[in-house]
N, C-alpha and C positions, 0 to 999 in steps of 0.2 A: 504493499500498498503504498499512497506517495505521504512522506513523514517519514518514511524507514531511514534508521542508520546509515549516513554515508557511509561505504566501503574504500578506502582508501588504500589505492593501489601503486607502489612503486617499482618503477620497470627499468633495468639496467640494460643497453643494448654495446655490445662491442666487435669489430673486426679485430683478431687479436694479432694478426700477425704473425703468429708461432709457425713457423715452415723448421723443421728438423733440417740442419746442418747449413741454411741460407738466411733466415732470419738472424738480425744482429742483436745480441745479448739478448735471446731468446726464453732462456730457462729464468733471470732476472727479472726480467717482463712480464712472464709469468706469475712468480712470486708475488710481486707488489699487484698484478690485478688481482689476485688472491687474498693479499693485505687490506685493500681497500673493500670490498666485495663485503669481507668481514668485519670492517671498522663501519660501514655502511650499513648493512645487514636491510637491501632492497626485498623488494618480495618475489620477483621475477629478474631471472639473470639469462641473456640470451647472449651467448659467443660464436663468434663464425673464427674459422682458419687457428683451431686447436685444432692441428693436422696427426699432433702426438698424441697417441691413448697415454704414454706415462704422463703425459703434461695434462692429460680431465685426468687419470687416476689421481695426481698428486692434488690438483683443485680438489676434487673429491675430499680427500682427507681432511683438507685446509678446513674446509670450508661444513663438513660436517654437521657442529653443532647449530650452527644458524641457517643452515639450507641441508634439511635433511632429505630432499628430494632429489634428483638431480637424473638426466639421459643422455647417453651420447652416441648419436646417427651415422652408422657405417654405411659406408657406399663407394662406387667406385675401386681403384685399384690404390688410392692413398688415403680413402675416406672423406666422406662430406666435412668434417671439420665440426658441423655444427655441432654444441653440447646448451640444455639448458638447466638451470639451476632453483629449485624453487621452496618457498615455505610451505605450500599449501601442497597435498597429499595428491602425485600424479594419476590419474584412473585407468589414462591409457595414451601407447603413443601410434604414432605413424609416419612413416617417410617416402616421399613422393620423390624416384627422380626422374629429372628431366627428358625428356624423350631426343631433344637434340642438344648437345652440350660442345659446341666449337671442334675441331680437327684433330685427333689423336699423330698428324705430322707434324702441329706446329708446339713440338718439344719446347721450347723458350716460353711458353705460357704455361703450358702446363693446365688447362682447367680441364679438358679431356680426361685428365687421370683422375681429379679430385670427384668425379660424378656429382658435379653441383645439383643440389637437390632441395625441399622443401622438409623440414622435421615438424610435425604435429603434436601439440601435448595436450590434451585434457586433464584439468585439476580441476578439483574443487574450492571453490573460494568461500570457506566454511558452507552458512546454509544460507549463504545470500544468492550467488548465482556459479551456474558452471562452466569457467569459461577454457573458449580453444586458445592458447598459446602457437604463435609459428613463428621458428627461426628459420632464416633463409639468407640462401648467396644467390644470384646472377652471376651471371656469366661478364666477367670483366670487360672494358672499352677498348683500351691500349691506345689509339687513336680514334681521333674524335672526327679528322677531316674527311678517312677514309676508315670507315666505323665496318670492315668485315663483318664481325660476330652480331651485328644490327640484328639482323632476320631472325638467328637463333636466341638473342634475349627476345624478342619479340614473344618467338615462340613460349621461353619459358615465362613469361608474364601471363599469357593468355591463359597457358597450364597450372601457373599459380592460379589466377582468379579463378578457373572452373573449380578446381581444385576447393579452395576457400567456400565456393558457394555451398559447395556438395560438400562438405565437410563440416561446417557451420550450423547446419539446421537442428541441433541436438544442444547447440550451446545459447548463453544468453548475452556473451560479449568473446571479441575477439581482441587479439592483440596479437599484432605481426611485431618484428623486431628483424633489421638483417642490412644487412651490404647489398644494396637493389643496381648498384652502379650504373644507375640512372638519373641526372640532373630534373627539378623537379617538374620544369618546363618539357618535358622529352616526351613522343607517346608513346614512349611502354607505360612510366609513371601514372599518365592520365588514361591510359586502358586500364591497369589494374586499378584505379581507385575507382574512376567509375563505372565497372562492368558489379565489383564486388558491394559502394559506398563505405569504402574507409576511407577514415577521415586522419588529416597529417598533423601529430599532435603540435610540430611545429607552425604552422597556420592557425591551428586551436588555440593554444594557448593563452592563458593568462598572462601569465609571466613567463621571459626568457632570459636567461642567463648564461654565455657562454662566446661564442665564437660569433664574427660578425656573419649575419645571415643564416645563422645555423649548417656553418661551413663544417664539416668534418675530416675533409682532406684540408689543408694549409699545408703555405709555404714553410712556416715557421716551424714546423715537425721537423726533428732532424734525422727523421728516417724516410722522410718524403724525397721523391726524386723531384725534383724543382722544377726541369726541364718540363715535365707531364704538365704543369700546373703553368705555365710563364702565358697561355691565352687568358688565366683565372689568377689576377694576381691578389683575392680576397681568399680564392680557393674555391671547392667545390662543395654543396650535399650531395651525397651520394649512400649515405645512411637514416635510416629514418624509424621510426616508430610509429604504427599504424595501426585507428583500431576504432572499432563500431560496435556499438548495443545494438541487438535482438532482442524483440519481445518485448520485454513489460520496464527494461532498464533503460537508464539513461546512461553515458559516459561524456565524464567531461574533464577537459585537459587542465590543469590547474596551473601545472608548473613543468618547464623542459627546460634543462642546462646542458652544456656541451662541455667536456672539461677543457682545456686552455693550454697545452702545455705538460709541461713534466711534469709527475707524479709527484707526490707531496713527498719532499725531505729528500730526493735524489734530480740527478742532471738529465732525467731522460723521461719521458712521454710513456703510457702503457703498451703504445702502438704506432703506426704510421698512419691509422686513421684516429680521432680523436671521437672519446665514448660518447652517450648520447641517453639521459634520463630524464624519465617523464615522472611525474605524478600522476594518476589519475582518479577521479573520484566517480566511484560507481554507485548507483542510486535506484531502485524501482520506483517507477510511476504508475498511475494510477487505471492510463489505459494503452492498453500494446504500440508499439512505436511502426509507422505505417513502413510501406513497401520499402525495401531499399532504392529501386527504378523507380522511373516514371515521371517524374520532374524534369530533369533535363534529358529525353532521349532522344532531342534532336543536335545535341551538342555530342552524345556518347555515340550517335551512330557516326560523327564525322570521325570523330577519334577511331572508330572501329576502321571507318572507311580507309582513314593514312595507315593505321597499322597491319592492313589487309593488301594495300600500294605496298608496301617496303616488304612484307611477306613474299609478294609477288615478286619483287626484286632480286630477292635472295633465293626465289626457287629458279628462276630462269638464270641466276648463275650456277647453282648446283646442279641444273641440267646438262648447262658447256662443262662442266666438269665432269661429269658422269660421261658424256660423250669422249671427251678426250680422254681419260682415262679408257676407258673400252677400247679406241683405235690403237690405242699404246698396246695395252694388254693383245691386241689379233695382232700386230703387226710381228710384239715380239714371239707368237704362237708361229706365227708362219715362217719366221727367221728358223726358229729351232726345228720346224716341219721340212725346211729346205734341206737343215743342215743334218738332220735325219739319214734322208734321201742319199745325201753325200756319202754320208757314211756308211749307208748298207752297199750301194754301187759300189763303193773302195771295195767292201770285203766280199760283194760276188764276185767282183774282178768286172764289170759290167760297164766301168767308166776309165780312166785314166787316174792316175798314180795324183795321190791327196797333195792337192794345189798349193796349201796351205799347213806350216809346222803343225804340229802336231798339238804345241803347247799351246797356239793362237785357234787353233782352234778349238779345244777344251775351255780356253778362257772367256772365249765369241758364244759360246753354248753357254757356260756359267750364267755368261750378262745377259743373255737371253731368257734364261730362266727366272735370275733376281727380275728382270725387269715386268717376266710375266707375272710372276708373283705378288709383288710389287702395285703393276697396274691394276689386276683383278680383285687388290684387298680396295685400291681406291675405289673402283670402280662399284662394288659392294658398299663401300661406307657411303657414296654419295648416292646411289640407289634410294638407299633407305633415308637419307636427307631430304631428296627429293619427295619420297612418300609423306616424311612428318612434315615437310612445308604446304604438300598439297592438301594434305590434311588439314592441317589450323586455317589454310585458307579460305578451305568449305565449310567448316565452321564456325568462321568471320561472316561469310557468306549469307549463312543461315541466322544468325545472332543479330546482323544488319537487316534481313528483311523482315525479322519479328521485329526489330524496334520501329523498322518505316510499317507497317503495317497496323500496329496499335490504335487504337482510336482515339 
């Protein structure tokens, strides 16, 4: 009923940048993160890029007294890097791995090996409301001017939005935190927010304290690659806390904070990203809340159209790559067949003596075989990519048609 006590939910979100052997001062920073969480005693902690399960285990031991419930989401070759710590009992967990996640041959980026995912966790906020909490990370941008991963990130944003719509039906409150690798005005974040009804804590907060414009990747951070931020002298905001209420509850963001440099008492920050901390007020209202969609269907239709166009661009690029790799595989196969025929002819005495030295002949055969295997693998990968992009494009078209046909 209206007038019931307000539940105060304090949420902490951070991309920890804890990559074993690669991240600078990783163990020291993980220890500092654990100290800060134990000191501040948040209600819900959402962490990304905790790539080492040992780091998670160390945090779990350190935080057992104040966060008795936790979960680590395992995915991909090296893990999802996602984990959640909670003061409230965890009722269930679910991991969804995006169907597209970059390219396995882009070893310098490595997103494909991480198996980028969204981890959801159901928790009971006392007797007040069931909570659906989501911790996630989307594919990194790397180059904004020539963003080859934009179609993949849009597919991830669309799948995330669909995932939230289907998994939030049993919840009264949804809280999402993570590194979305998108600027607030990007089509992917507008698609996610418009399709799910999630609200941005930074835009809704009554009080804000932290980096200017809520930026979470700032030039002043000693771990940040300054060259990536040259077009953005103040930094960029790519880490978010989003939320919404369902059924008969309301959620308001009273305060939002970001960290602003070194951790207390030391000379280094927690990560190359700034942490985001939100204080949400949850209260039951007299009447159930209205539908998430409907008030801005025309604007949402424009966003879906824009996203579908970008996915279409990615689809055509994937089709070209599939064709090129397939053609290369066929040429390599033909070369192998010609070599096999030449070798058989020589053995049968039907042709002249082998014109090439045996070593060169063998090396050429191994090279052709290697090209065949690699080109075939790429052809299969891009075939799957085409199918996923085509499927997402069809889904967006059906959603767009449904929006346009609404009375």
